[in-house]
C-alpha positions as CSV (number, residue, x, y, z in Angstrom):
1,X,73.4,92.6,-54.9
2,X,76.6,94.9,-53.8
3,X,78.8,95.0,-56.8
4,X,81.9,93.0,-57.4
5,X,84.0,96.0,-55.5
6,X,82.1,96.5,-53.0
7,X,81.9,92.2,-52.3
8,X,85.8,92.4,-52.4
9,X,86.1,95.1,-49.6
10,X,86.2,98.3,-50.9
11,X,84.0,101.1,-49.6
12,X,81.3,102.2,-51.9
13,X,81.4,105.2,-53.8
14,X,79.7,108.0,-51.2
15,X,76.9,110.2,-52.7
16,X,76.3,113.8,-51.8
17,X,74.0,115.9,-52.1
18,X,72.4,118.6,-51.6
19,X,69.1,119.1,-49.4
20,X,67.0,122.5,-51.3
21,X,63.9,121.2,-49.1
22,X,61.7,124.2,-48.2
23,X,62.8,122.8,-45.0
24,X,65.9,124.4,-44.7
25,X,66.0,127.0,-47.3
26,X,62.6,128.6,-45.6
27,X,64.7,129.7,-42.6
28,X,67.7,131.2,-45.2
29,X,64.7,133.1,-47.6
30,X,63.7,135.0,-44.1
31,X,67.0,136.2,-44.2
32,X,66.9,137.1,-47.1
33,X,63.9,139.3,-47.0
34,X,64.9,140.8,-43.7
35,X,68.2,142.3,-45.1
36,X,66.4,143.7,-48.1
37,X,64.1,145.3,-45.9
38,X,66.7,146.6,-43.9
39,X,68.8,147.4,-47.0
40,X,65.9,149.7,-48.1
41,X,66.2,151.6,-44.4
42,X,70.1,152.0,-44.4
43,X,71.0,152.4,-47.9
44,X,68.3,155.1,-48.3
45,X,69.6,157.0,-45.4
46,X,72.8,156.8,-46.8
47,X,72.4,157.4,-50.6
48,X,71.6,160.4,-48.9
49,X,73.7,161.6,-47.1
50,X,71.4,162.1,-43.7
51,X,74.0,160.0,-41.5
52,X,72.6,159.7,-38.1
53,X,75.7,160.3,-36.7
54,X,79.8,160.1,-37.4
55,X,79.3,156.6,-36.3
56,X,79.3,154.8,-39.5
57,X,82.3,156.8,-40.9
58,X,84.2,156.0,-37.6
59,X,84.0,152.0,-37.8
60,X,84.6,152.5,-41.6
61,X,87.9,154.1,-40.4
62,X,88.2,150.9,-38.2
63,X,87.5,148.4,-40.7
64,X,89.6,149.5,-43.3
65,X,92.7,150.1,-40.5
66,X,92.0,146.1,-39.3
67,X,91.5,145.1,-43.5
68,X,95.0,146.4,-44.3
69,X,96.0,144.7,-40.4
70,X,97.6,147.8,-39.3
71,X,96.2,148.4,-35.3
72,X,92.4,150.6,-35.7
73,X,93.7,154.1,-35.7
74,X,90.9,155.9,-36.3
75,X,91.9,159.8,-37.1
76,X,88.1,160.2,-37.8
77,X,87.6,160.1,-34.0
78,X,90.8,162.2,-33.2
79,X,94.2,161.9,-35.2
80,X,95.9,159.3,-33.1
81,X,93.4,157.6,-31.9
82,X,92.8,153.7,-31.1
83,X,89.6,153.1,-31.6
84,X,89.5,149.8,-28.9
85,X,90.1,152.7,-26.5
86,X,86.6,153.7,-26.6
87,X,85.0,150.3,-27.2
88,X,86.4,146.6,-27.0
89,X,85.2,145.4,-30.2
90,X,87.7,144.0,-32.5
91,X,85.3,141.7,-33.4
92,X,84.5,144.2,-36.4
93,X,87.7,142.9,-37.9
94,X,85.9,140.2,-39.1
95,X,84.7,142.5,-41.6
96,X,88.0,143.1,-43.1
97,X,88.7,141.2,-46.2
98,X,85.4,141.8,-47.2
99,X,86.6,145.4,-47.0
100,X,89.3,144.7,-49.3
101,X,87.6,143.3,-52.1
102,X,84.4,146.3,-51.3
103,X,85.9,149.1,-49.8
104,X,83.0,151.4,-49.1
105,X,80.7,152.5,-46.4
106,X,78.0,150.0,-47.8
107,X,79.5,147.1,-46.7
108,X,79.2,147.8,-43.4
109,X,75.8,148.2,-43.8
110,X,75.0,145.7,-45.9
111,X,76.9,143.3,-43.2
112,X,74.5,144.3,-40.6
113,X,71.8,143.3,-42.5
114,X,72.4,140.2,-42.9
115,X,74.1,139.6,-39.1
116,X,70.6,141.2,-37.7
117,X,69.3,138.6,-40.5
118,X,70.6,135.6,-39.4
119,X,69.6,136.5,-36.1
120,X,66.2,134.5,-37.7
121,X,67.7,131.4,-38.3
122,X,67.9,130.2,-34.9
123,X,64.7,131.5,-33.2
124,X,62.9,130.1,-36.7
125,X,64.2,126.6,-36.4
126,X,63.2,126.5,-32.9
127,X,59.6,127.7,-33.6
128,X,59.1,125.3,-36.4
129,X,60.2,122.1,-33.7
130,X,58.1,123.5,-30.7
131,X,55.6,125.1,-31.7
132,X,55.0,124.9,-35.5
133,X,55.8,126.1,-39.1
134,X,53.7,128.9,-39.6
135,X,54.8,129.8,-35.9
136,X,58.2,129.3,-36.5
137,X,58.3,131.6,-38.8
138,X,55.9,134.4,-37.8
139,X,58.5,134.4,-34.5
140,X,60.9,134.9,-37.4
141,X,59.2,137.9,-38.3
142,X,58.5,139.6,-35.5
143,X,62.1,139.4,-34.1
144,X,62.7,140.6,-37.4
145,X,60.9,144.1,-37.6
146,X,60.9,144.5,-33.8
147,X,61.3,147.8,-33.8
148,X,64.7,147.5,-31.8
149,X,66.4,146.2,-35.2
150,X,64.2,148.2,-37.0
151,X,66.0,151.5,-35.1
152,X,69.5,150.1,-35.2
153,X,69.7,150.1,-38.7
154,X,68.5,153.1,-39.4
155,X,71.4,154.5,-36.7
156,X,73.7,153.5,-39.7
157,X,76.0,150.3,-38.2
158,X,77.0,150.2,-35.2
159,X,79.4,146.9,-33.1
160,X,76.1,145.3,-31.9
161,X,75.0,143.6,-35.1
162,X,77.7,140.9,-34.5
163,X,76.2,140.6,-30.7
164,X,72.1,139.7,-32.0
165,X,73.1,136.5,-34.0
166,X,75.7,135.4,-31.0
167,X,72.9,136.1,-28.0
168,X,70.8,134.1,-30.7
169,X,72.5,130.9,-31.3
170,X,73.4,130.8,-27.9
171,X,70.2,131.0,-26.4
172,X,68.7,128.5,-28.5
173,X,71.8,126.7,-28.1
174,X,70.7,125.9,-24.1
175,X,66.8,125.7,-24.9
176,X,67.7,122.8,-27.1
177,X,70.4,121.2,-24.0
178,X,73.1,122.1,-26.0
179,X,75.3,124.1,-22.8
180,X,78.8,123.8,-24.0
181,X,77.9,124.6,-27.5
182,X,75.6,127.9,-26.2
183,X,78.2,128.9,-23.2
184,X,80.9,128.7,-26.2
185,X,78.5,131.6,-28.3
186,X,78.3,133.3,-25.0
187,X,81.9,133.6,-24.8
188,X,82.0,135.2,-27.8
189,X,80.0,138.2,-27.0
190,X,83.3,139.7,-25.0
191,X,85.0,139.9,-28.5
192,X,81.7,141.9,-29.5
193,X,81.4,145.0,-26.8
194,X,82.8,145.4,-23.2
195,X,79.4,145.9,-21.5
196,X,78.2,142.1,-22.7
197,X,80.5,140.2,-20.7
198,X,78.6,141.3,-17.4
199,X,75.4,142.0,-18.2
200,X,74.6,139.2,-21.3
201,X,77.5,137.2,-20.2
202,X,77.3,136.8,-16.7
203,X,73.4,135.9,-15.9
204,X,74.2,133.4,-18.9
205,X,76.4,131.6,-16.6
206,X,74.4,131.9,-14.2
207,X,71.3,130.0,-15.7
208,X,73.7,127.2,-16.5
209,X,74.5,126.7,-12.2
210,X,70.7,126.5,-12.2
211,X,70.5,124.2,-14.0
212,X,72.8,122.5,-13.2
213,X,75.6,122.3,-15.0
214,X,77.0,123.5,-12.1
215,X,81.5,124.4,-13.3
216,X,80.1,125.5,-16.8
217,X,78.3,127.9,-15.5
218,X,80.6,129.1,-13.2
219,X,83.0,129.2,-16.1
220,X,81.1,131.1,-17.8
221,X,80.1,133.9,-15.2
222,X,83.4,134.3,-14.3
223,X,85.0,134.6,-18.0
224,X,82.0,137.0,-18.5
225,X,82.8,138.9,-15.7
226,X,86.4,138.8,-15.9
227,X,86.4,139.8,-19.1
228,X,84.6,142.7,-19.0
229,X,86.2,143.9,-15.8
230,X,89.9,143.8,-17.6
231,X,88.1,145.3,-20.7
232,X,86.9,148.3,-18.8
233,X,89.8,149.3,-16.4
234,X,92.4,147.8,-18.1
235,X,92.3,147.6,-21.9
236,X,90.5,150.6,-22.9
237,X,92.3,152.3,-20.6
238,X,95.7,151.2,-21.7
239,X,94.3,152.1,-25.3
240,X,92.9,155.6,-24.6
241,X,94.7,158.6,-24.8
242,X,93.4,159.8,-21.5
243,X,94.3,156.6,-19.9
244,X,90.7,156.2,-18.9
245,X,87.0,154.6,-19.8
246,X,85.1,157.3,-21.0
247,X,81.5,156.2,-20.9
248,X,82.0,156.7,-16.5
249,X,80.6,160.2,-17.2
250,X,77.5,158.6,-18.2
251,X,77.4,156.3,-14.9
252,X,76.0,159.1,-12.8
253,X,75.7,157.8,-8.8
254,X,77.8,154.6,-10.5
255,X,80.5,156.9,-11.7
256,X,83.3,155.6,-9.7
257,X,86.2,158.3,-11.1
258,X,83.8,160.7,-9.1
259,X,85.1,162.8,-5.9
260,X,83.8,159.4,-3.5
261,X,83.4,156.7,-5.8
262,X,80.2,155.2,-7.0
263,X,77.5,156.4,-4.0
264,X,75.1,154.4,-2.4
265,X,72.4,152.3,-3.5
266,X,70.1,154.9,-2.6
267,X,71.4,157.1,-4.6
268,X,71.6,154.7,-7.8
269,X,68.0,153.2,-7.1
270,X,67.0,157.0,-7.4
271,X,68.4,158.1,-10.1
272,X,67.0,154.4,-12.0
273,X,63.6,156.0,-11.2
274,X,64.0,159.0,-12.8
275,X,61.8,159.2,-16.2
276,X,60.0,156.3,-15.0
277,X,57.6,157.1,-17.7
278,X,60.0,156.6,-20.4
279,X,61.5,153.5,-19.2
280,X,58.1,151.7,-18.4
281,X,57.5,152.7,-22.2
282,X,60.5,151.2,-23.3
283,X,59.4,147.8,-21.5
284,X,56.2,147.9,-22.2
285,X,57.4,147.4,-26.3
286,X,59.9,145.6,-25.6
287,X,57.3,143.3,-24.1
288,X,55.4,144.0,-27.1
289,X,56.8,142.2,-29.3
290,X,56.4,139.0,-27.7
291,X,52.6,139.9,-27.0
292,X,53.7,140.1,-23.7
293,X,54.1,136.0,-23.9
294,X,57.5,136.2,-22.2
295,X,56.0,137.0,-19.0
296,X,55.5,133.5,-18.8
297,X,58.9,132.9,-18.7
298,X,61.9,132.9,-16.6
299,X,63.9,133.6,-19.6
300,X,62.3,136.9,-19.4
301,X,65.3,137.4,-16.5
302,X,67.9,138.1,-19.1
303,X,67.2,141.4,-19.9
304,X,67.5,142.7,-17.1
305,X,70.9,143.4,-16.2
306,X,71.3,145.0,-19.2
307,X,68.6,146.7,-19.2
308,X,68.9,147.7,-15.4
309,X,72.7,149.0,-16.3
310,X,71.2,151.5,-18.8
311,X,68.2,152.6,-15.9
312,X,70.9,153.7,-13.8
313,X,72.5,156.2,-16.6
314,X,72.1,159.8,-17.2
315,X,71.7,159.6,-20.9
316,X,68.2,159.2,-21.8
317,X,69.7,158.0,-25.2
318,X,70.6,154.6,-23.8
319,X,66.7,154.2,-22.3
320,X,65.6,155.2,-25.5
321,X,63.4,153.7,-27.8
322,X,65.7,155.0,-30.6
323,X,69.5,154.2,-31.6
324,X,70.7,150.4,-31.2
325,X,70.7,149.9,-27.5
326,X,67.0,147.7,-28.0
327,X,68.9,145.2,-30.4
328,X,70.5,143.6,-27.7
């Protein structure tokens, strides 16, 4: 029986309940577990004063400038150097408020562990829906303990920490048929690093076209391509002291700044075949993470643009198994 107030037309009071079921909390417990494992690695290195490079210092200075609403001038890189003139990653400004509360490089390390762990949430939820709870959590654990993330954690902090969960949320949204949501997630990658527009956003746009979402896919593909080109050819050189994109010099045959510009495709093929054994080893390890089941899915094609862009460089670090390059 409705009470008299409700019967008189007054809306019944709404009751708010917090879902504390294992189904809801489970993925977040996995995030906490992964964060614990990651922090053991990164904080141990930090407190041993054994950084892998100067990158943590560079990013700490960048985030500190954002925290105080300053242009990201990074004197650790060189006096008066605008760090956006090296890589376009303004998304790191999101760490500014946290740095104000905890002004230490540890803030960046903790943030990275959370972001990497966060990438497991959509994967686990989708896995539970498709293949059951046990297999879904196994999927999340395999992701979280993969060598690409472990090496990235061991390499202090980098901007791809944001890209990893964004890709995870984007891909799962696409697989669930939430194409617009997946597209929005994908476009956010343009704020993570300048190459991701072409190596990740563009392929997602092409996939949307193939899935019958022609206009949405075309918009995403155009945004990814234009975004990367604008960042590489205009924004970064405009902010760089030498007015150039410094990483062209890693391209060898692909370097358009050399006399004669980029070399013919045969030169690029030959360059990509250098140290083929090491590159095959990397592909093997990436596929081994999924017990090679990824080969059954056309989604594995999403990895090709990123790998291809790395394999044609002359810098062995880009196509090795160490550092943060395999996290994405």
